[in-house]
N, C-alpha and C positions, 0 to 999 in steps of 0.2 A: 553503570546502566548505561546502556546503549540504546540506540533507536531500531524498532524492528519494521519491516516490510508487510504489511498483512495484506493477501490477497485472496478476494472472494472468488469461488471456484463454481458455486453450486446455487446462488441466490437464497432465498429464503422459504423457500416451496416445501412443505412439507415439514417442516421445523417446530418445535417447541415453542410455546412463547418466551423462556429464558433465553433460549438459541437467538432469536428475533432479537429480543430487548438487548444480547451482548454483542451482536452483528452492528443493531443502530448504535450502541456506543462507539464501537471502533469503526465508524463511519463506512463501512463497507456491506452495506446492504444489499446493493443490486448484484447480479453477476458479472464477475469480468471488474471488478473495482477494487481500487487497490487504496491504501491508507499507510501513512509513516504514524508509529505509536511509539511511547516510552515503553522499556522495559523493565517494569515494576510488577508487585505482586499481584497486584488488582488486573493489570490489564493481561499477566500470565494467566492468571485464571479464568477471564472471559475466552481465552484463545483454546486452552483447554476444554472449557465446554461447547466450544463451536468448533471442535478439533476435525469435526468429520463434513465440513463444509470448505474452511480457509485454510491457506497455508503460508507459514511464516517463516523469516530468516532475516538476520542483520543485515542490514542497509550498508552500503558501499557510498561514497563521497560522488564516484561519477555516475554510477548509474542513477542517483539520486537528483544531480545535477540535469542528467538527460530528461528524467522522468518532469521535472521541473519546467525545461525547455518544451519538451513536446508533448506533454499533456496537462501541465498546468494550465489553470481557468482562474481569473476573478471573477467571475459571474457564469451564469448558465451561459452566454453566450460569446462570452468575452475572453478570449485567451491570455493568458501572460506572457506579454510581448516586451520588446525593450524598452515603451514607454511606461507600461503597467510597473515593470520590475524598475526602472528608476524613480516612479513615484513610490514604490515603498523604499527605498534607499539603497538599492544595490544596483551594481554595476553591468555583473553577470550574474548568471545562476548559478557558476559554483560559489561564487562568496556567499549566494545565500544557504546551498547546501551546507557549505562549511559551517556558516553560523548555527545551521541547524544542528547540527552535530557534536559542536562543539558545547552548545546550549543544553542541547537535550529537548531541542524543543519540537513538539508535535506540529501536523499539518493544521490543527484548528488553532494550534497558538500565536501562531503566524498570521497577522492582522493581514486583510485582503485578498486572501487564497482561499479556492474552496478547498475542504478538508480532505478531498479524496479525490483520485486520478480515476478518469473510466478509458479502460485497456478496450481493443479487441484481441480476438483468439489469438492464440500464437500461430506465427507463420512457420508452416511445415506440420501443424498439429501438437497433440501433446504426445509424448514420446512414452511415457507411461499412465498407468491406470490412473482416472481420475476419482475412484469410486476405495482406494486404497491409501494407508499411512502411506508415509516415504520409508519406513523402517520394512514396509510389505512391498515390497518394490514400486508403490504410487507419487503421487504428487504432494497428499495432506498433510498437514501437520507441517510439524517444525520440519524444513525440509532446507538442506545446506546448495541445492542448487536451484534456487527458485531463480536468485538473480539471475541466471541465463534464461529461465523462461520467461523473465517479463522482459528481458530484452527483445525478446523475440515477439512480444504482444505491444512492444512501444511503437 
């Protein structure tokens, strides 16, 4: 079992109630929000249900540390900075990312951190269609090129 990075690319407009519920469970209700979830059967089922709205890929330690450093939030206004990180018991962002990957912790399971990241649109734009699956030359669904896209969104 590993951790997956889930990115909502469409919001929840014109979606069914089942898809809205799955997006809420995945903690990616808004457009360009991302979350880290575990790769278990129920999560994969939710991802397949909302595959026309989200993209997902396995998360790397360096990318997770960058997301925590630049986009991590403690509350609605407070960022996850060095004092907040030390209050959680970690010295560096990479220590927290490493622990999350080793123990398979979702963002919602790490106490004191908001369970999602708010990202901006990618610099340089989307180079592929946002309406198609990755297998059809798009961005949606299971996307191994998602980490590069997320790095441009941070």
